[in-house]
N, C-alpha and C positions, 0 to 999 in steps of 0.2 A: 685277492681281497681290494674291494674299490674304496678308494678315499671317499670321505664325506661329500666334498664339494663335486666330484665327478658323479657320485650317487645323484646329487641334486639335479645336476646337468641332465642325466639320464632320466629322471622321473620327469623333468619338465618338456623332455622330447617325447614320452611316450604317453603323458598326462593329457586329459581332454578336458577342455571347459564345458562341454554338454555330452549327455551320454550317446554312445554310437548307435545308429541304426543297423541291428545285426542283420546278418544272412538268414534265409528262411530255414535252415537246418543247421545246427551248431554241434560239432563233436566235443569231447573233453577238453581236448588241448585248446580248442576256439573259446570255450568257455573260460577256461584259466586265463588267456590272454585277455578277454574282456574284463574278468575280475580285476586283473592286475592295473589295467587302464582306467577303468572307473567305478571300482566299488568305492562307496563312501567312506567304509573304515579305512580303506587304504589311502584315499586322498586326504583325508583327515590326518592321517600319521605323515604324510607327506608335508603338510602345510606346519606340522610341529616340528619336523625338522629344520624348517625354515626359521621358526619361532626360536629354538634353541641356538642356532646360528648366530641369531642377533644377540643372544645373552653374552655369546664371546665377544662381541664387538663391545657390547656394554661394559663387560667387566674389564677390558683391555683401555678403556678411555682413561681412567685416572692415571694411569701409566705414562699417558702421552701428554704433551706439552698442552697447555689450556691458554686459548686465546679468548679475551672478553674486551668489549666495548661498552663505554656507559656515558649516557648524556643526563643533563639536568638544566632545566629553565626554571625560574620561579618568578611569581609576581607578590610582592612583600609589602603589606601594609606599613606607610612610613612612619607612623605612630609607633611602631613596633621596632623601628631602629635606634640605634644609640649613635650618637656624634662624640668627636673627640672634645675632651673639655677645652674650653679657651678657644676653640675655632672658630667662634662667633656665626658660625652657620649649621644648617642642619645635614642631615645625611645625605651623601653623594648618589646623584640619579642611579649610578650603576648598582648601588647597594638595593635599591628597590628591584632592579632586575638581573639578578645573578644568573650566570649560567657557566656551565662546566663542560668538558668532555675529556675521556681518559680511554686510554687502551692500554691493556695489561696483559703480559704474558708470564705464565707461572709453570713450574716444573715441579713436581712432587718427587723428593729425594728419597724419602724414609717414611715407611708407614707401619713398621712392626711386622712387616710381611704380610699385611692384609691384602694389598693389591695382587701380589703373586698367588697367595692361596685362593683368593676369589677367581682369578683367571684359570687356575688349575681347576677350580670346581666348575667353572662354566664349561671347561673343555670335557671334564667328565660327565657333566650333565648332557653334553650334545652327543657323546658316545652312548649315554644310556638311551636317548631318544632314537639313535640309529638301531640300537638292539631292539627297542620296543618296535620300531618299522618292521624289523624281520618277522617278530612276533605277529604283529597284525597280519603280515603277508602269509606267514605258515598258517596261522589260524583260519584265514580266508579260503586258501587252497584246501585246507581239510574240509571247510563248510561245502565249498563248491563240488569236492569230490564226493561228498556224502550225499548231498542232494542229488547229484547227477547219477550215482547208483541207484538211488531209490526212485528216480524216473525209469531208469533201465529195468528196475525191479517190477515196477507197476505196469510197464509195457508187456514185459513178458508174462505177468500174471492175467493182464487182461487177454493176451492170446491164449493163455491156457485155460482161462474159462470160456472164451468163444469156442476153443475146440471142444470143450466137453459138453457144451449146449448143442453144437453141431451132432455129436454124438447120440446124445440123448434125444434130440429131434428127431433122429432118424429111427431110433429104437421106439419112439413114442409112434410115429407112422407105420412102423412095422407092426406094432402091436394093434393098431387101429384095423390095418388090413387083414391080419389074422383073426381079429374079433369079426371083422366083416364076413369072413369065409368060415366063422365058426370053428376056428383051430383052438381058439382061448377064451378063456371066460373074460368079463368086463373087468374084472378084478386087476388084470394085467394092463389095460389101457388105462384104469383109474392110477395103477402105479406108476406107469413110466409119465403119466402127466404129472403126478406129483413130483417126482425127482427132477422133471423138466423146470418145473415151476421153481423148486427150492435151488435151482443151480443159478437162477438169475440174479438174485440179490448180492452174491458174491462178486458177479461181473459188474454190476451197478456200483459196488462200493470201490473195486480195483480201478475204474473209470474215475470215480471221484478223486480217488488217491492220486491217480496220474495227473489230474488237472490240478489239484493243489501244490503238487510236488515242483510243476512247471511253474506254477505262480510265485513260489517260494525262491526257485533257482532265477526267475526273472528279476525278484526285488536284488538277491545278492549281486547280480550283476548290473544293476541298475538301468534294466531295458524299460523304456517308455513306451507304451503303445501309441500308435498314432491317433489323433484326436477322431477322426472319423470312425475308428475301430471301436473307440470306448462310448461313444454315441450311438453306434449300430445296434439295431433292434432285430434284424432279420432272422436271427436264429437264437436259441436261449444260450449257446455257447459262443456268440460272436463277439462278446465283451471279455473275454479270456485271452490269455498269451498265444498269438498265431506261430510262435517259433516251435519248431521241433528240434528235439536231440536225438541224436543218433550214437550208437556205439554198442559194444558188447561186453557183458560180463565174463571176465576171463578168470581162469585158475592156474595161471602160470606160476606155481611154485618159488619163492626165491628163499637162498637159504640164510636162516637168521639163529644166532646163538645169544642166548640171554646175557653171558658177560659181555660179548662185543657189543650188544645193544645197550648196554648200561654206560660202557665207555664211551660209545659214540654221543649219547644224551649228555653226559658230564662235559664232552669236550666241546660240542655244537650247541646245545640248547641256548638260544639267546636269554632266556629266564636266569638261567645260573650267571652267566656273563654280566647280566644287568645286576643283580644281587650284589656281585662284586665291585662293579662300578660305584654302585650307591654306596657300599661301606667305605670305598675310598673317597667319594665325594662327601661324606659325612666326616671324614678325618680331615680334611681341607676347611671343612665349616668350623670345626673346632678352632683351627689356625685364625681363621678369620675372626671368630667373636673372640679369641685370648689377644688379639693385636688390639683390643680396645684398651689394655692396660699400658701400651707403650705408646711414645711420644710419635708425632708427625713432623717433618721437617720440608720445607719447599723453599724455593727461590723465586723470585719475581722481578719485574722490571716493567716500568709502566712511562708513558709519555701523556702529558695533559696540556690542556689549554683553557682558560677562563677569562672573563673580562676583567679588568682592573676595578677591584672593588672601591677605590676612592677616586673616581674619575665620573665625568658625565657624559663621555661618549661611549657609547657602546661598543664602538668598534675597537677601543682599546683593550689589548689582552695581554695576558701572561702565559707564558708557555714553557715547557720545560720535562726534564726526565728524572726520574727516580729509580732504585733499584735496591733490593736488600733481601733478607732471608726471613723466614716466617715458621716459628715452632709453637706447637701446642700440645700440652700434655695433660689429659684429665686426671688430676691429683684424686679426685673423689666424685663419683657422677651418681651416688645413691644407690649404688651395688646394681647399676644398670648391667655394665660388662658382666660382673659374675652371673647374674641372671641369664644373659646369653651363653655363656660358657656353659652354664649347668645344662641348658636346652640342647646345645649342641652335643655335648657328651651322652646325654640321654638318648639323642637320635641315634647317634652313632652305634652305642648298645643295641638298639632297636634293628638296626641295620645288619649289625653281626648275627643277631638271631634270626633276622629273616633270610641271610644268605645260608646258615645252616638248614633251615626248616625247607627253603626252597630245593636244596639239594636232596633231602629227604623225599620231599612231594613229587619230585620228577623221577627218583628212583621207583617210586610206586607206580606212578603213572606207567612207566616202561614195563614193570613186571606185569600189571595189568593189561596193557597193550598185548604184551607178548603171549600172555594166558589167555586171552580172547582170540589171538592169532592160530594159537594151537589148537582151540576148539574148532575154530572155523576149517581149519584143513582137516580134523578128525571127523565132522559133520559132513565136509564135501567129499572125505573118501568114502563114507556110509552111504552118501545117496547117489555113486556113480552107476552102479548096475539096477538100481531100484525101479527106476523108469523103464529100462527094457525086461525088465520082470514083470512089471505091471501091464505093459503093452502085451506081453506073450499072455498073461493070464487073461486079460480082457479077449483075445483073439481066441484063446481054448473055451473061455466060457460062452461066447457066441457061436462056437462051431458046436458045442455040445447041446446048446438051446436050440439051434437049427436041426439037430440031429435027434431031437426028443429025449436026450439023455440028461439035460441040463435044466434049470429053472430060470425064470426071469430074474428073480432074486439075485441068483449067481452072477448074471450080467450087470445088472445095477450096482451090486457090490464091487466087482471088478472094475466098472468104470469110475466108481467114486475114489477106488484105492488108485487108480490112475491119475485122476485129477490131483490128488493128495499127493502122488510121488512127484509130478511134475511141478508142483508149487513147491514143494520141499528142496526140490533140486535148484530150483530159481533163487529160493530163498538163501540157500546155502553158498551158493555163488554170489550172492549181493554180500552176506554177511562177510564172506572171505575177502572182496575188494575194499571193504569198510574197515575189517580189521587189518588189511595190509595198509591202508592210507594212514589209520589211526596210529600203527607202529611206525610208520615213517614219521609222522607228526611228532610222536614221542621221542624218537631218537635224535630228531633234527636233521633230517636228512631229506624232508620233503621240498625243502628249497636252498638253493646255496645263499649261504648268508653275505650280507653286505656290511662293510665296516668304514 
């Protein structure tokens, strides 16, 4: 586990003030590295770490010695000054222009436990922020993986649709050739032409989905296009993200058992640890509020210098030191402290309820992710041999058609079935990879926690 300060140094080392210019082609690992370096949500969470570290310094300040300097100079109307009776003269000149300067050092000795509780609360708040940083990183990693898999899905769907159009184009040309020699009626040509036309809209939609998925991933990675690319009008697609993404949708099964997945989530999910830290934080806030009933005690010492009040030379000074103790005890504050204690206790009760509800929510999330994972495996298994069977069915339909024992409708139906089988196979691979990524996020195993 990484200590908080080391984590800040690590983030400062990898953090970038401006977005990186990416390589022309990125794989999943490179996308994840870019996200960790320049995703806006992660960078904002990093700044929140620095902010809460400052809260610790602020909470510690009352426990340390305080050193203060004070100075004052006045010009006073002589008519507002008194003179000693019987002195026979007016006020001294220094009374018209008094000045003084004091340096005081003080140390708080007792505050009813307020300072110690506030310091513990600040440290707990800092730990909550570190856990929230872990949550943001895990969410960002899941988002990157999901969109990356969507890009791979649409890339393969484009390929499936292009292959389908190639086959339909050959069948259309074959039907025209057969019609030209009188072997088939014009109906066959029209039917092949309609099937070819119907296959083009899905390809257009797949290409559009691919473009949009790339744009979403570019935004998530904070990738900015060069200025000349944004202003270019050479082609309709010249303003879109020029980065390509490469990878494969895999089906390497990983062993998962629901009881173990639930236990991993309870042990590793930052949200549960956050809820526990927040409950502990609210307990400290109750102590801070309750300290308002108790006295405060501090000691002080100061050294001051001022001009002699009853002289006419501004250079005549009097100086010396003083020391003492100071105690304050609010005997009645208009029920202010009671109101603060009631608020703190109510917030503590809410934090306890949130902790229990967070646990239940995470258990439900794991069960849903595990169920989706099982479904993805079953769908993937069901699609394994479908493409091979559809390819063989198309080959037989074309052979029968050429031999005169089959119809063109058989060929077109087999081609449609093959396209659907290939699309389903790619979709099943995509769903499996997304389900696995979601399950890893639900169990808290998608990223190594930092504390």
